[in-house]
FINU-307386 format. One record per residue (C-alpha): residue in one letter; z, y, x. Coordinates in steps of 0.05 Angstrom, whole numbers, plus 32768, in hexadecimal, padded with zeros to 4 digits. Layout:
<pts>
aZYX
...
</pts>
This chain:
<pts>
x81057D587E7F
x80F37D6A7EC3
x80F77DAE7EE8
x80D87DCB7F1D
x80DE7E067F46
x809D7E367F5B
x80A77E487F9E
x80727E8B7F96
x80857EC87F75
x805D7F027F73
x80377EF07FAF
x806E7ED87FDF
x809D7EA37FED
x80E27EB37FD4
x81157E827FFD
x81417E6E7FC9
x81737E347FB6
x818B7E237F75
x81B37DEE7F66
x81AF7DCD7F19
x81BE7D9C7EF5
x81AC7D707EB7
x81D57D5E7E7D
x81A87D397E49
x816E7D607E42
x81977DA77E4F
x81837DC97E96
x81CD7DE87EAD
x81CF7E137EE1
x81FE7E137F1C
x821D7E5E7F0D
x82507E517F4E
x82157E5B7F78
x81EA7E937F70
x81BE7EBD7FA1
x81DB7EFD7FAD
x81B27F427FB6
x81BE7F897F91
x81EC7FC27FAD
x82257FB27FD1
x81FB7F857FF7
x82277F468007
x82677F317FD9
x829E7F547FF7
x82927FA27FEE
x82B47FD77FE0
x828C7FE67F95
x82A27F9D7F85
x82B17F547F96
x829E7F107F7F
x82CA7ED77F7B
x82A67E887F6A
x82DC7E6A7F40
x82E77E237F2A
x82BA7E1C7EF4
x82977E707EF3
x82857EAB7F1D
x82A67EE97F1B
x82917F367F2C
x82C17F667F33
x82AF7FA67F31
x82E27FDD7F56
x82B080177F5A
x827780327F30
x823F80037F51
x81F580107F38
x81E97FCC7F35
x82027F877F44
x81CF7F477F4B
x81DB7F057F4F
x819C7ED47F49
x81AD7E917F23
x816B7E737F1E
x812C7E797F53
x80FC7E647F3C
x80FC7E317F00
x80C27E1B7EDC
x80DB7E1A7E93
x80B17E047E5D
x80D37E207E1B
x80B07DF57DEE
x80E57DC27E10
x81207DE77E15
x81197E227DF5
x81597E467DF8
x81847E637E26
x81C97E667E28
x82037E917E4B
x824D7E897E44
x82737EC77E60
x82AA7EF47E65
x82A07F407E6B
x82D47F777E74
x82BE7FC97E78
x82797FBF7E8A
x824B7FFC7E7F
x82337FEE7E3D
x820280327E3E
x81D480177E72
x81A07FF57E46
x81867FC07E78
x81D07FAC7E8E
x81E57F787E94
x81A17F527E8E
x817A7F0D7E9C
x813E7F157EB0
x810C7EE47E99
x80C67EF17ECB
x80957ECB7EA2
x80437ECB7EA5
x80467F127EB6
x805F7F3B7EF1
x80977F667EBA
x80DB7F4D7EB1
x80EC7F347E71
x81357F427E57
x814D7F077E36
x81947F1C7E2F
x81977F677E29
x81E17F977E26
x81D37F8D7DD9
x81E27F4B7DE1
x82217F507E0D
x826D7F597DE8
x82997F757E1F
x82DC7F647E06
x82F57F3E7E38
x82F67EFA7E14
x82CA7EC07E18
x82847EC97DF7
x824A7EA47DF2
x82007EBA7DE3
x81C17E977DD6
x817A7EAF7DD9
x81387E927DCC
x81037E957DF8
x80D07E8B7DD5
x80D17EC17DA6
x80DD7EE67DF1
x809A7ECC7E0C
x80747ED77DCA
x808F7F207DC9
x80757F297E1D
x80397F007E09
x804E7ED77E40
x80327E927E4F
x80577E577E37
x806F7E397E79
x808F7E697E98
x80A27E767EDB
x80F47E8A7ED7
x81197EBD7F03
x815B7EC47EDE
x81877EFE7EF8
x81C47F247EE5
x81CC7F667EF1
x820B7F8D7EE4
x82147FD87EE9
x82557FE77EE1
x828E80257EE2
x82CD7FFB7EFE
x82FF801F7F2D
x833B80087F4B
x835F80167F15
x83337FFC7EDB
x83087FC07EF2
x82CB7FAC7ED8
x82BD7F637EE2
x82847F2F7EBE
x82957EE47EC6
x825C7EB87EB8
x827B7E6B7EA9
x823A7E507E8A
x81EC7E547E8F
x81BC7E257E7B
x81817E177E57
x81807DF57E1F
x81537DBA7DF9
x817B7DB57DB8
x81927DFA7DA5
x81957E227D64
x814D7E2B7D5D
x81357DE47D59
x81267DB27D8C
x80E37DB77DB4
x80AE7D8B7DB1
x809E7D657DE7
x805F7D457E01
x804A7D1A7E42
x801B7D2F7E76
x7FEA7D0E7EAC
x7FFC7D1E7EF1
x7FBA7D317F2A
x7FCC7D187F6C
x7FD17D4C7FAA
x7FBF7D2E7FEA
x7FDE7D4F8025
x7FDC7D3F8077
x80097D5980A6
x7FEE7D6780E9
x80097D7F812F
x7FFA7DC18159
x7FC27D9D8172
x7FA57D79812E
x7FCB7D378135
x7FEA7D138101
x802F7D1B80FB
x80517CDB80D5
x809A7CE880B3
x80967D3380A0
x80AF7D37805E
x807E7D618029
x809F7D847FE8
x80747D9B7FB3
x80837DDD7F8E
x80CA7DF27F96
x81147DF07FB4
x81367DCF7F88
x81357D907FAE
x81517D5A7F7C
x81187D6E7F49
x80DD7D8A7F7C
x80A87D4D7F8A
x80AC7D327FCE
x808B7D007FFB
x808E7CED803E
x804F7CE5806F
x803A7CA78087
x801A7C9180CA
x7FE17CC380BD
x80057CFA80AC
x7FF07CE98065
x801F7CF08024
x80087CED7FDC
x80307D1B7FAB
x80297D187F63
x80407D4A7F38
x806D7D387F03
x804B7D717ED1
x7FFB7D7A7ED9
x800A7DC77EC4
x80217DC97F0E
x7FE07DC27F30
x7FC77DFE7EFD
x7FD77E407F26
x7FE47E4B7F6B
x80207E1A7F91
x80447E0C7FCD
x80467DCD7FFB
x80847DCF802F
x80827D9D806B
x80B77D97809B
x80CE7D6680CE
x81017D69810D
x80FC7DB88112
x80B47DC68100
x80A47DDE80BB
x80667DF78093
x80597E1A8054
x80127E178031
x80047E3D7FEE
x7FC77E1C7FC4
x7FA37E207F8A
x7FAE7DD57F7C
x7F7C7DD67F43
x7F4F7DD67F79
x7F6A7D947F9E
x7F607D527F83
x7F537D0F7F9C
x7F1C7D2A7FC5
x7F3F7D647FED
x7F6F7D568019
x7F9D7D93802E
x7FAA7D978079
x7FEE7DBA8092
x7FF67DBE80D6
x80487DC480E7
x805F7DF6810E
x80A07E048134
x80D67E2C8111
x80FB7E518133
x81357E868130
x813A7ECB812D
x816C7EFD8143
x81807F39815E
x81AE7F778157
x81CB7FAD8129
x81E57FF1813A
x81EF80308123
x81D980718146
x820D80758172
x82008033818C
x823D800D8179
x82357FCF814C
x82257FC9810A
x824D7F9280E5
x82417F7080A3
x82027F95809A
x81D27F6B806A
x818B7F668081
x814A7F3F806C
x81187F2A809F
x80CC7F308085
x80957F0580A9
x80567F208090
x80297EED80A3
x7FDC7EF98097
x7FBB7EBB80AA
x7F787EBF8093
x7F5B7EA980D3
x7F997E7480E4
x7F8E7E3080CF
x7FD77E1B80D6
x7FE67E3A809A
x7FBF7E2D8058
x7FC47E73802F
x7FA07EB4804B
x7FE87ED88044
x80297ED48031
x806D7EEE803C
x80AE7ECF8059
x80EE7EEF805D
x81397ECD8071
x81797EFA8063
x81A37F0C8097
x81E57F2A80A2
x82067F4280DE
x82487F3080F8
x827D7F5A811B
x82567F628155
x821A7F708133
x81F17F418142
x81C67F138111
x81A97ED08111
x81767EB580D9
x81647E6F80B9
x81267E4F80E4
x80E47E6F80CC
x80997E5580E5
x80887E7E8113
x803C7E87811F
x80417EBD8158
x80127EEF8138
x804F7EFE80FC
x80577F4A80E7
x80A67F5380E5
x80D47F7B80BE
x81147F8880B0
x81327FA58077
x817C7FBA807E
x819A7FC58038
x81E27FE68046
x81FF8018801B
x822580338063
x81E380478073
x81A480758061
x8182804D8023
x8135806F801D
x810180637FE3
x80F4801E7FF5
x8142800D7FF5
x815B80058031
x814A8013807D
x810A7FEA8098
x81067FE380EA
x80C17FC780F9
x80CF7FD68148
x80E67F9B8163
x80B27F6C817C
x80AF7F24816D
x80BD7F1081B5
x80FE7F3F81B2
x810A7F19816B
x81037ED8818B
x812F7EE181C9
x81657F0981A1
x81567F5581C1
x81437F6B8183
x816F7FAC816D
x816E7FCF812C
x818E80168128
x81AD802380E4
x81A5807180D5
x81D7808F80A7
x81BB80C88070
x81C781008055
x81FE810A8017
x81EB81297FD7
x821481307F98
x821681557F56
x822881507F0C
x820981407EC9
x8219815F7E8C
x81F481687E48
x81E981A87E25
x822A81B67E16
x824881B77E57
x8264816B7E4B
x826581327E87
x823680FF7E7B
x824E80BB7E8C
x821F80867EA1
x81E380B37EAC
x81B680927ED9
x81A280BD7F1E
x816780A57F3E
x814180BC7F73
x80F280B07F8A
x80B380CB7F7B
x8098808A7F59
x80BE80507F41
x8074802B7F48
x806A80387F91
x80B4802E7FA3
x80DB7FEF7FAE
x81217FFF7F98
x813180507FAD
x817680697FA6
x819A806E7F5F
x81E0807C7F4F
x820580797F0C
x822F80B67EF2
x827F80A97EED
x82A880BD7EAA
x82AA81077EC7
x825A81087ECE
x825D81047F17
x823280EB7F41
x822B80E37F8E
x81FA80C17FC5
x821380C08008
x81D380A48035
x819480C3801B
x815880DA8045
x8153811F8060
x81208141803F
x80F381537FFC
x8113811B7FC8
x8102810F7F7E
x8140810F7F50
x814180F67F09
x817880F17ED7
x817C80C87E9E
x81AC80B77E63
x81A180967E27
x819F80C47DED
x818981057E1B
x814E81177E3C
x814481087E80
x813A813D7EB0
x811D81467EFA
x811A81747F30
x80FB816B7F72
x812C81917FAC
x813C81847FF9
x8173815A800F
x81918179804B
x81D7816F8071
x8208819C8044
x81E0819C8008
x81F881C47FC9
x820981987F93
x81D881877F6A
x81E3818B7F20
x81BB817A7EDB
x81C981907E94
x819D81627E6F
x818881757E25
x818B81427DEB
x815081147DE9
x810E812B7DCE
x80EB80F97DA1
x80A880DC7DAB
x808A80B77D65
x804F80887D79
x802480537D59
x7FF180237D79
x7FB1800F7D4F
x7F6D7FF37D55
x7F24800B7D52
x7F2F7FFE7D07
x7F7280287D08
x7F977FDB7CF4
x7FE37FEA7D24
x7FE87FB57D5B
x801C7FA57D84
x80197FC97DCE
x803F7FD77E02
x805A801A7E17
x806880367E63
x807080817E68
x8048808B7EB1
x804B80DB7ED0
x807A810F7EB2
x807D81557EDC
x804C812C7F0B
x807A80FA7F17
x807B80AD7F06
x80C880A57F02
x80DC80947EC2
x80EC80497EB8
x80E480417E66
x80B6800C7E55
x80B1800D7E07
x80907FD37DCB
x80727FE97D95
x80877FBD7D51
x80547F9D7D22
x80497FDC7D0F
x802F7FF87D4B
x806C80287D48
x809880357D7C
x80C680797D86
x80D780867DD4
x810F80BA7DD6
x80F680E77E1A
x80EB81277E33
x80DC816C7E11
x809A816F7E38
x8054814A7E3E
x805181067E54
x802380D97E71
x802980927E4B
x7FFF804D7E5F
x7FEE802A7E2B
x7FE07FD27E2A
x7FD27FA07DEE
x7FB77F687DE8
x7F687F5B7DEC
x7F5C7FA37DEE
x7F4D7FDA7E2D
x7F8980007E42
x7F9280457E34
x7FAE806F7E76
x7FCB80AC7E7A
x7FCE80C57E37
x7FF581047E3A
x802081097DF9
x805581437DE1
x809781317DB5
x808581337D67
x80CD81277D49
x80A9813C7D0D
x806681287CE0
x803A80EC7CF2
x804180C37D31
x800F80CA7D73
x7FD6809D7D59
x7FC480737D9E
x7F8080507D8E
x7F6B80187DB9
x7F25800A7DC0
x7F0B7FC97DD7
x7F0E7FBE7E1E
x7ECA7FBB7E58
x7E9D7F837E50
x7E677F777E77
x7E3A7F4C7E61
x7E0F7F367E9E
x7DCC7F097E97
x7DAB7EF37EE3
x7D6D7EDD7EE5
x7D3A7ECA7F19
x7D087F0B7F23
x7CC97ED77F34
x7CCC7EA87F05
x7CF57EC77ECA
x7D277E907EC7
x7D747E947EC0
x7D9E7E867F04
x7DC77E637EED
x7DFB7E607F25
x7E197EA77F44
x7E4C7EC97F52
x7E677F0C7F36
x7E877F397F5B
x7EA97F7C7F35
x7EB47FBE7F5D
x7ECF7FFC7F51
x7EC980487F6A
x7EF180847F53
x7EB980AD7F5F
x7E6A809B7F60
x7E5B80C37FA3
x7E3D80A77FE1
x7E8080BD8002
x7EA680917FE0
x7E9C80397FEA
x7E9D800A7FB1
x7EDE7FE07FBA
x7EC77F997FA9
x7F037F6E7F86
x7EF37F2F7FA7
x7F397F177F84
x7F117F207F44
x7ECD7EF87F55
x7EB27ED17F13
x7E8E7E9A7F31
x7E5B7E8D7EF2
x7E3B7E3E7EE1
x7E0F7E4B7EA3
x7DCE7E337E99
x7DBE7E7C7E7B
x7DD57E9B7EB0
x7E037EC17E82
x7E4E7EE17E92
x7E7D7F0A7E72
x7EA57F3C7E9A
x7EE47F5E7E74
x7F087F907E9C
x7F437FBA7E70
x7F4C7FED7EAA
x7F25802B7E9B
x7F0E80377EE5
x7EDB807A7EE1
x7EA180487F03
x7E9D7FFC7F07
x7E627FDC7F2A
x7E527F8D7F2B
x7E337F767F6A
x7E127F237F5C
x7E0F7EF47F91
x7DE77EB17F8F
x7DD37E7F7FC3
x7D827E8F7FCE
x7D807ECE7FAC
x7D907F187FCD
x7DC87F357FB5
x7DC77F6A7F82
x7DF77FA67F6C
x7DF87FCD7F2A
x7DF3800B7F12
x7E3980357F0B
x7E50801E7ECD
x7E7680647EB0
x7E8280407E67
x7ED180347E5D
x7ECE800A7E25
x7E997FE27DFB
x7E617FB57E11
x7E337FBE7E4A
x7DFA7F8F7E55
x7DE77F8C7E9E
x7DA07F637EAF
x7D9C7F4C7EF8
x7D537F357F16
x7D637F107F5C
x7D317F057F88
x7D277ED07FB0
x7D497ED57FF4
x7D5E7EA8802E
x7DA37E9E8038
x7DD07EB98068
x7DCC7E798097
x7DD87E6380D9
x7DF87E35810B
x7E2F7E498136
x7E3B7E34817A
x7E5C7E4E81C0
x7E407E6481F8
x7E2D7E1B820E
x7E067E0B81CF
x7E3E7DDE81B4
x7E557DE98173
x7E967DDC814B
x7EB07DD080FF
x7EDD7DF780E1
x7ECD7E408109
x7ED37E7C80DB
x7E987EB080CD
x7EAD7EEF80A5
x7E7F7F13807F
x7E927F5D8087
x7E787F93805D
x7E8E7FDB8065
x7ECA7FE98051
x7EE57FAA8054
x7EDF7F9480A2
x7F0D7F6980BB
x7F4D7F7B80E5
x7F5A7F588134
x7F947F558152
x7F947F40819E
x7F537F278189
x7F687EF98152
x7F5A7F0C8105
x7F997F2880E6
x7F7B7F3C80A4
x7F347F3D8077
x7F2A7F45803C
x7EE37F258034
x7ED07EE38037
x7EC67EB28068
x7E9E7E788075
x7EB57E3B809A
x7E8B7E1180C7
x7E6B7DCF80BC
x7E6E7D9680EE
x7E277DAB810C
x7E437DF6810C
x7E197E0F80CA
x7E357E408098
x7E137E678067
x7E1A7EA4803A
x7DF37EB88001
x7DC07EF8800B
x7DE97F398014
x7DDD7F727FE9
x7DF17FA4801C
x7DF77FB1805D
x7E2B7F7B8088
x7E417F5580CE
x7E4C7F1980DA
x7E927F128106
x7EB37EDE8126
x7EF27ED98150
x7F017E8F8162
x7F187E7081A7
x7ED27E6181BA
x7EC37EA481BE
x7EB27EE48192
x7E777EF78166
x7E5D7F398147
x7E1D7F478137
x7E007F7380FF
x7DCB7F6080C2
x7D907F8680E3
x7DA67F618125
x7D9E7F188110
x7D6B7EE8812A
x7D477EC980FB
x7D687E9D80C1
x7D757E5880DF
x7D857E688126
x7DBB7E5B814D
x7DF27E92815A
x7E1A7E90819F
x7E5F7EA781A0
x7E697ED081DB
x7EA67EBA820F
x7EDF7EED8201
x7EEB7F1E8241
x7F357F2D8261
x7F567F6A827B
x7F847F6082AC
x7FB27F9482D9
x7FE97FC182E2
x800A7FF982B1
x802F803182DC
x8051807182CD
x804D809D82F9
x80548066833C
x8078803C8327
x807E7FFB82EE
x80AB801182B0
x80CE7FD98284
x80B77FDE823D
x80727FF88250
x80327FE08226
x7FEC7FE8822D
x7FB67FE981F3
x7F6B7FDE81EE
x7F3B7FF381B9
x7EF87FDD81AC
x7ECA802581B7
x7EAC802C8171
x7E64805B8172
x7E7A80A18161
x7E6F80AB8115
x7E2A80D280FD
x7E2680F780BC
x7E0680D18091
x7DF9809480AF
x7E1A805580A0
x7E53803A80CE
x7E587FF380E4
x7E7E7FC780BE
x7E977F9A80F3
x7EDD7F928109
x7F117FBE8119
x7F377FAB8159
x7F7D7FB68168
x7F9A7F9C81A8
x7FDD7FAC81CE
x7FF57F818209
x80347F868228
x804D7F8B826B
x80817F69829C
x80AD7F8882C3
x80827F8B82F5
x80547FB682D5
x801B7F7D82CB
x7FF27F608289
x7FC27F388277
x7F957F3C8232
x7F687F008224
x7F3B7EFB81EC
x7F1C7F4B81F9
x7ED27F4E81CF
x7E997F5A820D
x7E8F7F9A81EC
x7EA27FE481FB
x7EEE7FEE8208
x7F1B8018821B
x7F6280148237
x7F9B803A824C
x7FE0803C8244
x800E803F81FA
x8035807F81F2
x8062808081BB
x806180C88193
x808F80BE8166
x80B980828143
x808080748114
x803E808A814E
x8020807D8188
x7FE1808081A2
x7FC8807181EA
x7FB780978225
x7F988093826E
x7F668073824F
x7F2C80528277
x7EEA8037825D
x7EC97FF0826D
x7E917FCE8254
x7EA77F838265
x7E757F468264
x7E7F7F0E8240
x7EAE7ED88270
x7EBB7F1A829C
x7F057F3182AC
x7F127F7582B6
x7F487F8D82E5
x7F627FD182D6
x7F9C800082F1
x7FB6802782C7
x7FE4806282E6
x7FFD8060832E
x7FD080A48341
x7FD280EC8329
x800D811A8325
x803C812482E5
x8041816582C6
x8086817982A6
x809481B78272
x80B981CE823A
x809B81EA81FB
x80C8822581E1
x80C4825681A9
x80B682A081B4
x80F882C581CE
x8122828D81D1
x8121825F8210
x8144822481E6
x811F81F781CB
x811781ED817A
x812681AE8157
x80F881728148
x80BD81828135
x809F815680EF
x80558148810E
x803C815F8155
x7FF6815A8174
x7FFA816381C4
x7FCB815981F2
x7FAF81688239
x7F64815F823B
x7F2A81678271
x7F0381A88258
x7EB2818E824C
x7E8681C88239
x7E6481AC81F3
x7E3A81E481EE
x7DFB81BE821C
x7E01817781E7
x7DF881B081AD
x7DB481C981C1
x7D96818381D5
x7DB4816E818B
x7D9881B1816B
x7D5081AC818E
x7D5081678165
x7D62817C8128
x7D2C817D80FA
x7D1E81C780D3
x7D4D81D78097
x7D76819E80AA
x7DB181CC8094
x7D9981CF8049
x7D8A818B8044
x7DB181678011
x7DDC81298014
x7DAA81007FFB
x7D6B811E802C
x7D95811C8068
x7DA780C98056
x7D5E80C58055
x7D4D80E38096
x7D8180B880C4
x7D5A808180A6
x7D16809A80BF
x7D0080808108
x7D0A80CC811D
x7D5D80CA80FE
x7D68808E8125
x7D5580AB8168
x7D7C80E88153
x7DB680BB8149
x7DB580908188
x7DAD80D681AE
x7DE680F1818F
x7E0E80B5819C
x7DFB80B581E3
x7E0D810081EF
x7E5380F881CD
x7E6780B881F2
x7E4F80DD823C
x7E7981198222
x7EAF80E18215
x7EB080C7825D
x7EB380FD827F
x7EF081168261
x7F3381028271
x7F66810A823E
x7FB580FE823D
x7FDC80F981FB
x802680FA820E
x8061810881E5
x808D814681D1
x80D4813981CB
x80FF814F819E
x811B818981D0
x80D5819C81DB
x80D6817E8222
x808F815C823B
x807C812C8275
x802D811B827E
x802C80E082A9
x7FED80DC82E5
x7FC6811282D9
x7F8B8113830F
x7F798153832A
x7F50818382FF
x7F4E81BE82CB
x7F6B81A8828A
x7F8081CB8240
x7FBD81B48230
x7FC081BC81DF
x800081BA81AF
x800981C28164
x803F81B38141
x803A81A380EF
x805F818F80B4
x8047814D809A
x801A814E806A
x802481438027
x800481077FFD
x7FBA80F48006
x7F908134802B
x7F618137805C
x7F8681598090
x7FCC816980A8
x8006818B8093
x802181D78095
x801681ED80E2
x8059820F8101
x804282188146
x800882138181
x7FFD822181B9
x7FC5821381EE
x7FBD8227823A
x7F958212826C
x7FAE81E382A7
x7F9681DF82EE
x7FB381A48314
x7FA081AE8359
x7F778184838F
x7F9F815183B0
x7FA6814C83FA
x7F6D811D8416
x7F8380D78415
x7FC380E683D7
x7FB780C9839C
x800280D08386
x802D810D8388
x806F80F4837A
x80878147836B
x807D8157831F
x80548199830F
x808981C682EE
x806481EC82B5
x80A1821082A5
x80B1822B8261
x8075822C8232
x8080825681F7
x805E824581B6
x803C82748181
x805C8270813C
x802982628100
x8034828D80C9
x803F825F8090
x8015825D8060
x8011827B8014
x804D826D7FF5
x806282647FA7
x806F82A37F8C
x804182CA7FC4
x800D82F37FAD
x7FC882D07FBB
x7F9482ED7FE7
x7F5E83107FBE
x7F1782F57FD1
x7ECA82FB7FC6
x7E9782C17FC8
x7E5282B27FB5
x7E50827B7F79
x7E1C82457F81
x7DEB823D7F45
x7DE381F17F46
x7DA681F27F24
x7D8282197F4C
x7D5981FE7F92
x7D8182337FB9
x7DCC822B7F9B
x7DD882717FB3
x7D9482977FAB
x7DB882C67F6E
x7DEB82FD7F76
x7E2082DB7F4D
x7E6382E07F70
x7EB482DA7F63
x7EF082FC7F6F
x7F3182E97F65
x7F4B83317F48
x7F13833C7F18
x7F3F83037EF1
x7F8783247EF9
x7FA7830F7EB1
x7F8982CD7EB4
x7FA182867ED1
x7F7B82717F07
x7F6C82327F2E
x7F4B82267F6A
x7F3781F07F8F
x7F2A81EE7FDD
x7EF481B37FE2
x7EBB81918003
x7E8E81587FF9
x7E9C81398031
x7EE7812D8020
x7EFB80EF7FFA
x7F3B81067FDD
x7F1381407FBC
x7EE381257F97
x7F1C80F17F81
x7F38812F7F5C
x7EFB813E7F3B
x7F0F81147EF8
x7F5081327EFB
x7F2E817E7F02
x7EFC81757ECA
x7F39815D7E9E
x7F52819D7EA5
x7F1081C07E9A
x7F0481997E5F
x7F5081AE7E48
x7F5081F37E54
x7F0D820C7E6D
x7F0482347E29
x7F4482587E27
x7F3A82A47E3E
x7F6E82A47E66
x7F5B826F7E9A
x7F2A82607ECF
x7F1C82327F07
x7EF182417F40
x7EDB820E7F7A
x7EDE82197FC3
x7EAC81F67FE4
x7EB381F1803A
x7E6F81BB803A
x7E4281D88078
x7E1181F18043
x7E0A81F87FFC
x7DD781C37FE7
x7E08818C7FE0
x7E4881AC7FBD
x7E0B81C07F90
x7DF481867F81
x7E3881617F7B
x7E4681997F48
x7E0E818F7F1F
x7E1981417F1C
x7E5A81457F07
x7E5481767ED5
x7E8481A37EE7
x7E8281DF7EC0
x7EAF82137EED
x7EA1823C7F1B
x7E8B82217F5E
x7E8B82577F98
x7E7482427FE1
x7E9A82568020
x7E7682318051
x7E8E82018088
x7ED782008090
x7EDE821480D7
x7EAB825480CD
x7ED682678087
x7F108299808D
x7F2882918045
x7F53824F8051
x7F7382668089
x7F8B82A58067
x7FA082718035
x7FC182398061
x7F978209804B
x7FA181CD807E
x7F7F819A8059
x7F56818D8020
x7F5381837FE3
x7F8681C47FDC
x7F9181D67F96
x7FA982177F83
x7FC082367F44
x7FCC82797F41
x7FEB82A87F0E
x7FD082E17EE5
x800A83107F09
x7FD482FB7F45
x800D82CF7F6A
x801482867F7B
x802982587F4E
x8024821A7F60
x7FFB81FA7FA4
x7FEB81B67FB2
x7FD7819C7F74
x7FC3815A7F70
x7FAA81277F2F
x7FD281337EED
x7FF581657F0F
x7FC181997F0D
x7FB581957EBB
x8006819A7EB1
x800581D87EDD
x7FD281F67EB8
x7FED81DE7E7A
x803382017E8F
x8012823F7EA9
x7FE882497E63
x8024823D7E36
x805082787E5E
x801282AD7E59
x802782DC7E2E
x806382F37E54
x803A82E67E92
x800283187E78
x803B834A7E66
x805A834A7EAE
x8010834B7ED3
x800B838C7EA3
</pts>
């Protein structure tokens, strides 16, 4: 039997070395060399220790540990038909058998979810040697995984050991048996296809003697070859199935290496896989605590996030590489060699239980530059968190041991948030949690889970939990004919969060019993060959019939494409699926380019099948020689939908690309970009793009199919830069010439002298956005250039466009911007010389709170800037004269149509000109405010400025705006004129203590809601406000009232429409409930039209433009959507509702109505 390692897991490279041996037909794993990860880090910790014995591997736990994990196989290609039995010989003592996943061996199959091969029920914890065997074929069948699966074999142990009675688990033997109690698998011979690999150096020259390794880290079993004098090697996979998926090719020679990922189905005898060998270098640095002392024994992981979409030195557009590191006694660490391209994003994850652990399972240090990591000067500072402890008991007051206490609000969006297990006395403790609002979820077998959200802070009181007996959910899954079907069930949302870890599977009868909370849970259901059932809310039902969950057929879109002129089928085309959450112009279609269907059918027909019930789906058809077409919005979620596309002949987007001298070059990449999929250029090189590209041939030609939406062509090569909009392209077949890059060089000074570590930021100035006008789908640029010790810097590959150059200012640990910005428009090939700083005068001051000269504690989020005052009234007057009469009352569609006219285009251009004039006449200084309130503004020229300051709490979730404001300050500041001939004044201008104004907090839960009266819109009327209808909040005292502050220009607001409609459909007929939307649009026509199109049945009030409306300020609305629930007594029940929490909050409030009405009376 041949065994192969797969080197791709979840889209990134896992560097794992595992030893195996073959005895007869069995695959035997070496249990003495596992890969270490999990709680506690390296083997020696205060929680547990490990021992490699003569014939076994033993883990001994001295303190309760959440999870101790060892990997014994990574990653094996196992064929269960050939080795059908997994066998483990072990000895266990004192294990925590109440945890359902402990211990477990994880079997990774053809899907991303773990499959438990050996569960806690299979383990005997009696201290004697035992053997357990499982049939892999049964597991694969149960999980609907592929016959040939990817195996990633983990041993994970939860234990409650202590110093007196430790827990231990000893592994003697792990193997895959060819002949077991379940029979011998059948064998078959398969034919291999060759993979041709060419190794070249960084200049493209062939490299002889490079070792080529195909598919794997098990060097003894991986397929290898050595390149010849021409750099060529031919590798024959021993199994043809290896070429059926994305695979890995490694090359190495004398300190150089390369890694390529490819779908090897694309590589045949006539194709060569070219790999460029790169230098491998070690990264290093130092880790210390907040006091500057070295941290010894800290385990970290260095991640290189490589996006090589335009870097032909590597083969696959994006991948990640990591190396584990361990700090020594002096806090220093060094990685194993890594291939360094020079444009990587480097992230270091420190996972040490002695220090803070966040929702991602560690502390992430991303501040170090690649240069610092290469020269060993990178410093990672580990911070300590805060402690939180408590006790978990049942309703009788008895302690519950073995209960899982987990943190984090979303198990899907987090890596490994901190969690722990209670001891026999029911106690738990976290020592290093992040400070702030934290969700705790407690679960224990046989008990209902409990969830709270509390603020974690130093000196916090104990947080205790009382668990009720588990509630029973009885569920049966059936098809549309009522026949039971096997399905997977995943609890999704509960009490507004996704923290329940269980996943269930029904039997052949479709029945499953879930033991969970006593309140409503939203479930997701999945089954084969049917559409998903998502977000179905169910309540416990211990008696009576089970909840019947009916699976419907998936959405099948039947596509037929014909020639519009001849009616004949178009045989070859691409069908690109897209989706939207709202069918509204403010939201772009998300095109799923990773799910493209390439069709080659003589009838021009294809079927696209979708299981996930997105609100709106689209299909875009592209075919060479025909104009692209986008389908209607498809609202159906199930069944069959037929789409007929008649394509009109159109020329391809075909041009010849050449440099400024007219010289063409093969292999240059041309990106076709559309909104919102612009490529990102970092220092003039494409670092990320979700759009397809074309490569030029030997004569410089490239082509794309005709497009169905506005686009731009972007090229960023050594030979030059190109960014051209579709409407500016010449005739098809013409030559597009690259424009030579510009350069920016100069010096950056702080005050009048250089400062070590300063950087310069260069941004490409985008035209100001004009409402209702399509944006340029061109690239997004990011430039950051580090100055040397004398302050000098040089930036090459700068596009010849309108640019802004300024000094980088760090505002906080994770926020920065630029200041002292200067505008330039370099010509192609021109070098711009810049002096940043060196003139003006420094301003110094301190923000303090009223009545107290001592600066307040750090602010969570601060906006602070000093700006030249420029009167906007002249610009407003010019624009007002050009505006057509009645524009304020136009709908969104009418405004878009106007800006498509010649008059609208002229207005757009004039508006941009005026905005650019204002921008160039104004100087802005953005500055950092320290935690004690002090600040320094460098290099301010003489003149009159406005100093603005506002402090906020961080925004909660996905909102348009900032978080709760806490303080503000505004003051005019005059910098006196300098003496003649003086450009820099060394003495700072002292602004002194600047007392901020506290902002009263917004309405809080429990406060009496402000009464209001607003006009109601009639969506069907020509003038939505022509009627006299109004809504007064106090008229609805005794009811539960849901209030939604929103606007049609706010994307997140529109995303909440399905959730609001769900509330209305469920409770709109309840006499004790009402809803009102409060629009903050400029004019009523747009929200009225949206309400009519979406069939919004609840009241729609109109407040008008946000900057003129007073009610949002009364309620403390800082960002929208802002959704409030008012109780029958007129007090705020909940604010800041989003998603499924809206329905949940309304349901809970209405369930308490009898008591609530009594209190209101």
